[in-house]
SEDO-616237 format. One record per residue (C-alpha): residue number from 1; x, y, z. Coordinates in pm, 1 decimal. Example, Ala and Ser with C-alpha at 12.3 -4.5 7.8 and 13.67 -1.06 7.14 Angstrom:
2
1 / 1230.0 / -450.0 / 780.0 .
2 / 1367.0 / -106.0 / 714.0 .
This chain:
247
1 / 1766.3 / 1457.5 / 293.6 .
2 / 1538.2 / 1665.8 / 490.7 .
3 / 1239.4 / 1451.1 / 596.9 .
4 / 1037.2 / 1699.7 / 781.1 .
5 / 721.8 / 1836.3 / 612.9 .
6 / 727.3 / 2208.3 / 543.9 .
7 / 363.8 / 2264.1 / 668.2 .
8 / 46.9 / 2046.4 / 723.9 .
9 / -163.8 / 1988.4 / 416.1 .
10 / -552.4 / 1976.1 / 447.5 .
11 / -725.6 / 1733.4 / 211.8 .
12 / -1029.3 / 1770.8 / 14.2 .
13 / -1274.1 / 1470.7 / 30.7 .
14 / -1411.3 / 1315.5 / -280.2 .
15 / -1651.0 / 1023.9 / -333.3 .
16 / -1592.9 / 769.1 / -612.8 .
17 / -1918.2 / 585.0 / -549.1 .
18 / -2241.3 / 585.6 / -368.7 .
19 / -2167.2 / 390.9 / -38.8 .
20 / -2049.3 / 579.1 / 257.2 .
21 / -1705.2 / 421.7 / 270.0 .
22 / -1629.6 / 495.4 / -116.9 .
23 / -1428.4 / 818.0 / -90.1 .
24 / -1087.5 / 935.4 / -56.8 .
25 / -897.6 / 1238.3 / 88.2 .
26 / -707.8 / 1428.6 / -199.4 .
27 / -404.9 / 1616.2 / -60.0 .
28 / -261.2 / 1866.4 / -306.2 .
29 / 107.9 / 1987.3 / -311.8 .
30 / 177.9 / 2271.7 / -53.7 .
31 / 334.5 / 2475.4 / -330.0 .
32 / 462.6 / 2466.1 / -686.5 .
33 / 400.5 / 2175.2 / -946.1 .
34 / 327.9 / 1834.6 / -833.1 .
35 / 628.7 / 1581.5 / -817.7 .
36 / 356.1 / 1302.2 / -925.1 .
37 / 84.1 / 1126.2 / -757.2 .
38 / 64.0 / 874.7 / -482.1 .
39 / -234.7 / 648.8 / -412.6 .
40 / -200.6 / 541.4 / -42.3 .
41 / -393.0 / 231.6 / 105.7 .
42 / -440.8 / 216.8 / 478.9 .
43 / -431.9 / -128.2 / 653.7 .
44 / -630.7 / -236.0 / 931.8 .
45 / -667.2 / -623.4 / 868.8 .
46 / -973.0 / -537.2 / 645.0 .
47 / -1169.4 / -463.3 / 950.4 .
48 / -1425.8 / -176.0 / 1009.7 .
49 / -1246.0 / -21.5 / 1312.4 .
50 / -958.1 / 119.3 / 1122.5 .
51 / -977.9 / 381.8 / 848.9 .
52 / -785.6 / 616.1 / 623.2 .
53 / -701.8 / 810.7 / 942.8 .
54 / -421.1 / 566.1 / 987.5 .
55 / -246.1 / 704.3 / 684.0 .
56 / -343.6 / 1065.6 / 719.8 .
57 / -14.6 / 1195.8 / 881.4 .
58 / 185.1 / 1031.4 / 603.9 .
59 / -40.9 / 1166.1 / 323.1 .
60 / -12.2 / 1529.6 / 459.9 .
61 / 372.8 / 1492.8 / 481.5 .
62 / 406.8 / 1355.4 / 166.3 .
63 / 172.3 / 1644.6 / 10.8 .
64 / 383.0 / 1890.0 / 195.4 .
65 / 676.8 / 1774.5 / 14.1 .
66 / 528.9 / 1819.2 / -331.5 .
67 / 304.3 / 1516.3 / -408.1 .
68 / -60.7 / 1472.4 / -507.8 .
69 / -174.5 / 1220.1 / -238.9 .
70 / -485.4 / 1017.6 / -282.3 .
71 / -548.8 / 849.6 / 55.8 .
72 / -850.2 / 614.0 / -7.1 .
73 / -1106.3 / 458.8 / 197.8 .
74 / -1295.5 / 133.4 / 93.3 .
75 / -1549.7 / -90.4 / 233.2 .
76 / -1440.3 / -339.9 / 508.5 .
77 / -1575.8 / -633.7 / 701.6 .
78 / -1700.8 / -818.2 / 391.6 .
79 / -1785.3 / -926.8 / 132.6 .
80 / -1410.6 / -921.7 / 24.2 .
81 / -1504.4 / -885.8 / -347.0 .
82 / -1630.9 / -548.6 / -252.0 .
83 / -1322.0 / -436.2 / -82.4 .
84 / -1112.8 / -537.2 / -388.3 .
85 / -1359.5 / -369.3 / -632.1 .
86 / -1354.8 / -41.9 / -431.6 .
87 / -973.6 / -22.5 / -436.1 .
88 / -968.3 / -75.7 / -819.0 .
89 / -1241.0 / 216.8 / -850.9 .
90 / -1075.8 / 438.5 / -622.9 .
91 / -731.3 / 401.2 / -799.6 .
92 / -895.9 / 471.3 / -1142.0 .
93 / -1086.1 / 763.8 / -985.3 .
94 / -767.2 / 969.1 / -922.3 .
95 / -696.9 / 1047.2 / -1285.3 .
96 / -1046.7 / 1238.9 / -1297.1 .
97 / -924.8 / 1467.9 / -1008.3 .
98 / -573.8 / 1564.5 / -1114.0 .
99 / -305.7 / 1521.3 / -1375.0 .
100 / -147.1 / 1216.4 / -1227.5 .
101 / 190.0 / 1196.7 / -1423.0 .
102 / 398.4 / 951.7 / -1246.9 .
103 / 163.9 / 737.0 / -1018.7 .
104 / 304.5 / 535.3 / -722.9 .
105 / 76.1 / 303.7 / -535.5 .
106 / 170.0 / 269.6 / -172.0 .
107 / -2.3 / 26.9 / 68.0 .
108 / 46.6 / -47.4 / 448.9 .
109 / -27.0 / -394.8 / 622.1 .
110 / -356.9 / -511.7 / 477.6 .
111 / -341.9 / -220.6 / 249.1 .
112 / -7.5 / -349.1 / 94.3 .
113 / -204.9 / -667.0 / -4.3 .
114 / -464.4 / -446.0 / -162.6 .
115 / -223.0 / -225.7 / -337.4 .
116 / -27.2 / -519.2 / -478.2 .
117 / -355.8 / -680.2 / -597.4 .
118 / -446.7 / -357.3 / -774.8 .
119 / -110.4 / -317.0 / -928.9 .
120 / -141.6 / -654.8 / -1114.5 .
121 / -462.2 / -538.8 / -1271.8 .
122 / -370.9 / -177.5 / -1330.1 .
123 / -45.7 / -21.5 / -1414.4 .
124 / 80.4 / 226.5 / -1178.5 .
125 / 440.7 / 332.9 / -1250.9 .
126 / 555.0 / 182.2 / -915.4 .
127 / 445.1 / -12.5 / -618.1 .
128 / 541.9 / 25.2 / -255.5 .
129 / 431.9 / -221.1 / 18.1 .
130 / 485.7 / -120.1 / 376.7 .
131 / 485.0 / -414.9 / 622.1 .
132 / 230.1 / -566.3 / 369.3 .
133 / 29.9 / -878.2 / 397.7 .
134 / 114.2 / -957.8 / 51.1 .
135 / 72.2 / -1339.5 / 80.6 .
136 / -260.3 / -1428.1 / 217.0 .
137 / -214.2 / -1808.2 / 224.9 .
138 / 102.8 / -1763.9 / 434.1 .
139 / -67.9 / -1498.5 / 658.7 .
140 / -351.4 / -1734.4 / 706.3 .
141 / -135.1 / -2041.1 / 796.4 .
142 / 55.1 / -1784.4 / 1045.4 .
143 / -254.0 / -1675.2 / 1204.6 .
144 / -177.6 / -1297.8 / 1109.3 .
145 / -416.9 / -1051.8 / 1285.6 .
146 / -583.5 / -1327.2 / 1514.1 .
147 / -735.8 / -1488.2 / 1203.7 .
148 / -784.0 / -1174.0 / 997.5 .
149 / -744.2 / -1360.5 / 652.2 .
150 / -1030.6 / -1603.1 / 727.3 .
151 / -1241.3 / -1318.4 / 859.5 .
152 / -1167.1 / -1118.7 / 529.9 .
153 / -1262.2 / -1410.1 / 309.5 .
154 / -1577.7 / -1496.9 / 509.3 .
155 / -1718.6 / -1818.8 / 654.7 .
156 / -1836.8 / -1944.0 / 334.0 .
157 / -1508.2 / -1887.4 / 121.2 .
158 / -1366.3 / -2152.6 / -98.0 .
159 / -1011.8 / -2243.8 / -163.8 .
160 / -1072.0 / -2062.5 / -514.6 .
161 / -1166.9 / -1743.1 / -321.9 .
162 / -827.6 / -1729.2 / -156.8 .
163 / -640.3 / -1780.4 / -485.6 .
164 / -857.3 / -1487.2 / -657.3 .
165 / -797.9 / -1266.0 / -364.0 .
166 / -432.7 / -1338.9 / -282.9 .
167 / -189.6 / -1088.2 / -438.6 .
168 / 80.6 / -1352.2 / -467.8 .
169 / -133.8 / -1545.3 / -714.8 .
170 / -76.6 / -1290.0 / -989.1 .
171 / 224.1 / -1056.9 / -939.9 .
172 / 253.2 / -716.2 / -1092.6 .
173 / 497.1 / -649.5 / -1369.3 .
174 / 553.7 / -291.4 / -1239.1 .
175 / 863.4 / -211.8 / -1041.0 .
176 / 799.1 / -293.5 / -668.2 .
177 / 970.9 / -225.6 / -331.4 .
178 / 865.9 / -426.0 / -30.2 .
179 / 978.7 / -246.2 / 299.4 .
180 / 928.9 / -471.0 / 598.3 .
181 / 1083.8 / -462.4 / 963.0 .
182 / 1190.7 / -792.1 / 1135.4 .
183 / 1067.8 / -628.5 / 1445.0 .
184 / 707.0 / -620.3 / 1302.9 .
185 / 494.9 / -759.0 / 1579.0 .
186 / 182.5 / -781.6 / 1357.9 .
187 / 305.0 / -910.2 / 1016.3 .
188 / 588.3 / -1142.3 / 993.3 .
189 / 893.1 / -1016.8 / 787.8 .
190 / 884.5 / -1366.7 / 614.9 .
191 / 575.6 / -1277.0 / 412.4 .
192 / 743.6 / -980.9 / 224.8 .
193 / 1045.6 / -1187.4 / 211.2 .
194 / 860.6 / -1474.5 / 35.7 .
195 / 677.2 / -1235.1 / -201.8 .
196 / 977.6 / -1076.0 / -319.0 .
197 / 1164.0 / -1399.0 / -358.6 .
198 / 887.9 / -1535.7 / -576.7 .
199 / 880.5 / -1207.9 / -780.0 .
200 / 1250.6 / -1241.7 / -859.1 .
201 / 1215.6 / -1592.5 / -956.8 .
202 / 967.9 / -1468.8 / -1222.2 .
203 / 1223.4 / -1213.1 / -1325.2 .
204 / 1015.1 / -902.3 / -1181.8 .
205 / 1183.5 / -592.9 / -1070.8 .
206 / 1107.6 / -641.9 / -700.0 .
207 / 1344.9 / -559.4 / -401.5 .
208 / 1292.7 / -643.2 / -44.0 .
209 / 1408.9 / -350.7 / 191.5 .
210 / 1460.4 / -388.2 / 556.6 .
211 / 1345.0 / -108.3 / 784.0 .
212 / 1346.9 / -47.4 / 1175.6 .
213 / 1076.5 / -31.5 / 1397.3 .
214 / 718.6 / -176.3 / 1495.0 .
215 / 429.0 / -239.2 / 1256.3 .
216 / 294.5 / 101.8 / 1208.0 .
217 / 642.3 / 276.0 / 1201.1 .
218 / 650.9 / 282.5 / 826.9 .
219 / 359.4 / 537.0 / 810.4 .
220 / 469.6 / 745.9 / 1100.9 .
221 / 668.6 / 1053.6 / 972.2 .
222 / 864.9 / 1104.7 / 1306.2 .
223 / 971.4 / 732.7 / 1291.9 .
224 / 1328.7 / 578.9 / 1237.6 .
225 / 1178.8 / 394.1 / 930.1 .
226 / 1054.9 / 717.2 / 777.6 .
227 / 1363.7 / 831.7 / 589.2 .
228 / 1376.5 / 505.4 / 401.9 .
229 / 1018.5 / 518.7 / 313.3 .
230 / 1081.7 / 864.0 / 182.5 .
231 / 1388.8 / 767.0 / -4.9 .
232 / 1210.1 / 475.9 / -180.2 .
233 / 908.4 / 691.1 / -273.3 .
234 / 1110.3 / 1007.4 / -386.7 .
235 / 1406.7 / 882.1 / -548.5 .
236 / 1434.9 / 713.6 / -881.3 .
237 / 1501.6 / 323.6 / -903.0 .
238 / 1762.6 / 136.9 / -1086.4 .
239 / 1605.4 / -10.1 / -1384.5 .
240 / 1617.9 / -394.3 / -1459.6 .
241 / 1481.4 / -713.2 / -1291.1 .
242 / 1533.2 / -856.2 / -955.3 .
243 / 1826.7 / -690.2 / -771.1 .
244 / 1974.6 / -780.7 / -451.1 .
245 / 1802.2 / -704.8 / -131.6 .
246 / 1875.3 / -380.6 / 52.3 .
247 / 1933.0 / -411.9 / 416.6 .
């Protein structure tokens, strides 16, 4: 498979609300009809110092390969409820911009958490998490991101807030692939492994796929992990529940 982009694709920025962070960058296919639509959710541990520029290179590369790509921004730094609602609203907004056809929801790191949470409340055709923080409770206990989960939920959070915000509380029914590196220095592999194991116990179509590289390798088009990311996004998935882990 040729994993290179044919040429850079420039996005068009669209707002989905009135707040300065309620926008996304829409990348259109470089040529020909679209192969489908991808909503891309960046990471950064829900903090304000990271934005959608993290996933811009991945978005441009995917668009150059024939996809509509909606690289979304959202409010960060709290309150957490606003972050979650922004992601729902941004996902819904894409269908007002393009004929989405098949929609794949892709999230990296904290964006993997947000994408999984949205997928349980909307129905994309597929969900892909990339080194995702898909279990907030476990991430909190492990101290992921130097206390990022506690900061995300805020100093007045309650146990019920964690349950509501956690993607592992309500698993999506859509086919899911969790890509994760054992060498990830920011989000432990065990987080995706546990999420996928729970999904399979509930007879969900969810597979854990191991990839090489560091935490951001999965969103870097020149990395050793990128061919696997492309293969998962672009190829048809076998139907049916569970399935064995790919390594």
